[in-house]
C-alpha positions as CSV (number, residue, x, y, z in Angstrom):
1,X,33.4,-71.6,20.7
2,X,31.4,-68.8,20.3
3,X,27.8,-68.8,20.7
4,X,25.0,-66.9,18.9
5,X,21.7,-66.6,20.7
6,X,19.3,-67.2,17.9
7,X,16.6,-65.5,20.2
8,X,18.5,-62.5,20.6
9,X,19.1,-62.1,16.6
10,X,15.3,-63.0,16.1
11,X,14.3,-60.1,18.3
12,X,16.9,-57.7,16.8
13,X,16.1,-58.4,13.2
14,X,12.3,-59.4,13.1
15,X,11.0,-57.2,16.1
16,X,8.1,-59.2,15.9
17,X,7.9,-60.4,19.5
18,X,7.7,-63.9,18.6
19,X,10.4,-66.7,20.1
20,X,9.4,-69.0,17.0
21,X,11.5,-69.6,13.8
22,X,8.9,-69.8,11.0
23,X,8.5,-69.0,7.5
24,X,11.2,-69.2,4.7
25,X,11.3,-65.4,4.7
26,X,11.9,-65.2,8.5
27,X,14.6,-67.8,8.1
28,X,16.2,-65.8,5.3
29,X,16.5,-62.8,7.2
30,X,18.2,-64.6,10.2
31,X,20.5,-66.7,8.0
32,X,21.8,-63.2,6.3
33,X,22.4,-61.9,9.9
34,X,24.5,-65.0,10.9
35,X,26.3,-65.1,7.6
36,X,27.3,-61.4,8.4
37,X,28.3,-62.3,11.7
38,X,30.2,-65.5,10.9
39,X,32.3,-63.6,8.1
40,X,33.9,-61.6,10.9
41,X,35.1,-64.5,13.0
42,X,38.6,-65.9,12.9
43,X,39.3,-69.2,11.0
44,X,39.1,-72.3,13.0
45,X,36.3,-71.0,15.1
46,X,33.4,-73.2,16.2
47,X,30.1,-71.3,16.0
48,X,27.3,-72.4,18.4
49,X,23.8,-71.6,17.2
50,X,21.9,-71.7,20.6
51,X,18.1,-72.8,20.1
52,X,17.5,-72.8,24.0
53,X,15.6,-69.8,24.0
54,X,13.5,-70.6,20.9
55,X,10.1,-72.1,20.7
56,X,9.7,-73.8,17.4
57,X,11.3,-73.8,14.2
58,X,9.5,-75.3,11.2
59,X,10.6,-77.2,8.3
60,X,11.0,-74.1,5.9
61,X,12.8,-72.1,8.2
62,X,15.1,-75.0,9.4
63,X,15.8,-75.3,5.7
64,X,16.6,-71.8,4.9
65,X,18.7,-71.3,8.0
66,X,20.4,-74.6,8.7
67,X,20.6,-76.7,5.4
68,X,21.6,-73.3,3.5
69,X,24.4,-72.4,6.3
70,X,25.6,-76.1,6.3
71,X,25.6,-76.2,2.4
72,X,27.7,-72.8,2.0
73,X,30.0,-74.0,4.8
74,X,31.0,-76.7,2.9
75,X,31.2,-74.9,0.0
76,X,33.9,-72.8,1.8
77,X,31.9,-69.6,1.5
78,X,32.9,-69.0,5.1
79,X,36.5,-69.9,5.3
80,X,37.7,-72.7,7.7
81,X,35.1,-72.3,10.3
82,X,32.4,-74.9,12.0
83,X,29.1,-74.8,13.0
84,X,27.3,-76.6,15.6
85,X,23.8,-76.4,17.1
86,X,23.1,-76.3,21.0
87,X,20.0,-76.0,23.1
88,X,17.8,-78.3,20.8
89,X,14.3,-79.5,22.2
90,X,13.2,-82.9,20.3
91,X,10.6,-80.9,18.0
92,X,13.4,-78.6,16.8
93,X,15.8,-81.5,16.4
94,X,13.1,-83.2,14.3
95,X,12.4,-80.4,11.8
96,X,15.8,-79.7,11.4
97,X,17.0,-82.9,11.0
98,X,14.3,-83.6,8.2
99,X,15.7,-80.5,6.3
100,X,19.3,-81.8,6.6
101,X,18.5,-85.4,5.4
102,X,16.9,-84.2,2.6
103,X,20.0,-82.4,1.5
104,X,22.3,-85.2,2.4
105,X,23.9,-82.8,4.9
106,X,24.9,-83.4,8.6
107,X,25.5,-81.6,11.8
108,X,26.6,-82.0,15.3
109,X,24.3,-80.8,18.0
110,X,23.7,-80.6,21.9
111,X,20.4,-81.2,23.1
112,X,19.1,-79.4,26.0
113,X,19.7,-82.1,28.3
114,X,23.4,-81.9,27.2
115,X,23.6,-85.0,25.3
116,X,25.6,-84.9,21.7
117,X,23.5,-85.5,18.8
118,X,24.3,-86.1,14.9
119,X,21.7,-84.7,12.9
120,X,21.1,-85.4,9.3
121,X,22.5,-87.9,6.8
122,X,25.7,-89.8,7.2
123,X,26.7,-93.4,6.1
124,X,27.2,-96.0,8.7
125,X,31.0,-96.2,8.3
126,X,31.5,-92.5,8.8
127,X,29.2,-92.8,11.8
128,X,30.9,-95.4,13.3
129,X,34.4,-93.4,12.6
130,X,32.9,-90.2,14.2
131,X,31.8,-92.3,17.2
132,X,35.3,-93.4,17.6
133,X,36.6,-89.8,17.4
134,X,34.1,-88.3,19.9
135,X,34.9,-91.1,22.3
136,X,38.7,-90.6,22.0
137,X,38.8,-86.9,21.3
138,X,41.3,-87.0,18.8
139,X,43.1,-89.5,16.3
140,X,45.6,-89.9,13.4
141,X,44.9,-92.1,10.5
142,X,47.5,-94.6,11.6
143,X,45.8,-94.8,15.0
144,X,42.2,-95.4,13.5
145,X,43.8,-97.8,11.0
146,X,45.1,-99.8,13.6
147,X,42.4,-99.5,16.3
148,X,39.4,-100.3,13.7
149,X,41.5,-102.8,11.8
150,X,41.0,-101.1,8.4
151,X,43.9,-100.0,5.9
152,X,45.7,-96.7,6.2
153,X,44.3,-95.5,3.0
154,X,40.4,-96.2,4.3
155,X,41.2,-94.7,7.7
156,X,42.5,-91.3,5.9
157,X,39.7,-91.3,3.3
158,X,37.1,-91.5,6.5
159,X,38.8,-88.8,8.4
160,X,39.1,-86.6,5.4
161,X,35.4,-87.1,4.6
162,X,34.5,-86.2,8.2
163,X,36.5,-83.1,7.9
164,X,35.1,-81.9,4.6
165,X,31.6,-82.4,6.1
166,X,32.9,-80.1,9.2
167,X,31.9,-82.9,11.5
168,X,35.7,-82.9,12.9
169,X,38.7,-80.4,13.1
170,X,42.1,-81.2,11.4
171,X,45.2,-79.9,12.8
172,X,48.6,-80.4,11.2
173,X,51.3,-81.2,13.6
174,X,55.1,-82.0,13.3
175,X,55.2,-85.8,14.9
176,X,57.7,-88.4,14.5
177,X,59.9,-86.6,12.0
178,X,57.1,-85.8,9.7
179,X,53.9,-84.0,9.5
180,X,50.6,-85.7,10.8
181,X,46.9,-84.5,10.6
182,X,45.3,-85.0,13.8
183,X,41.4,-85.3,13.8
184,X,39.5,-83.8,16.6
185,X,36.0,-83.6,17.8
186,X,34.3,-80.1,17.6
């Protein structure tokens, strides 16, 4: 996992002495810098956007940075990469969550107290599946099907949807004489 210190990016790009991420215009400058940096990362990389030294982030900046990054990530503009948030406080979480919910997006985050959180919009059966993966660490469709007592095609669809939303990683392995997708927590 690679951490992007948003405070450092803010200082380098805006040079205004503030630790706050406010206004859509400021958000665009920071997002464009993150996009330049993330394009140089290798496929499969997890990029953590670190908010630990950031004061506030307003809704417009959260929408410009986080919601647009996630939308573009899901549109495969950055290749096979993953984005998570780290070092969030409750106020930052709230504004980011509203921006994501309004666009039907979700992201994994780690709060300043170390607790993991899912931010944004995700339907209940995918939340249930994601929580199962978070507890187990990794799982196949067959294992999920057996554990949750659901049909194989249902478990496979759930896992694929979580992967497409970049909420889990997917690894192709040879197992029991065939290829199997293993889905892992980020």
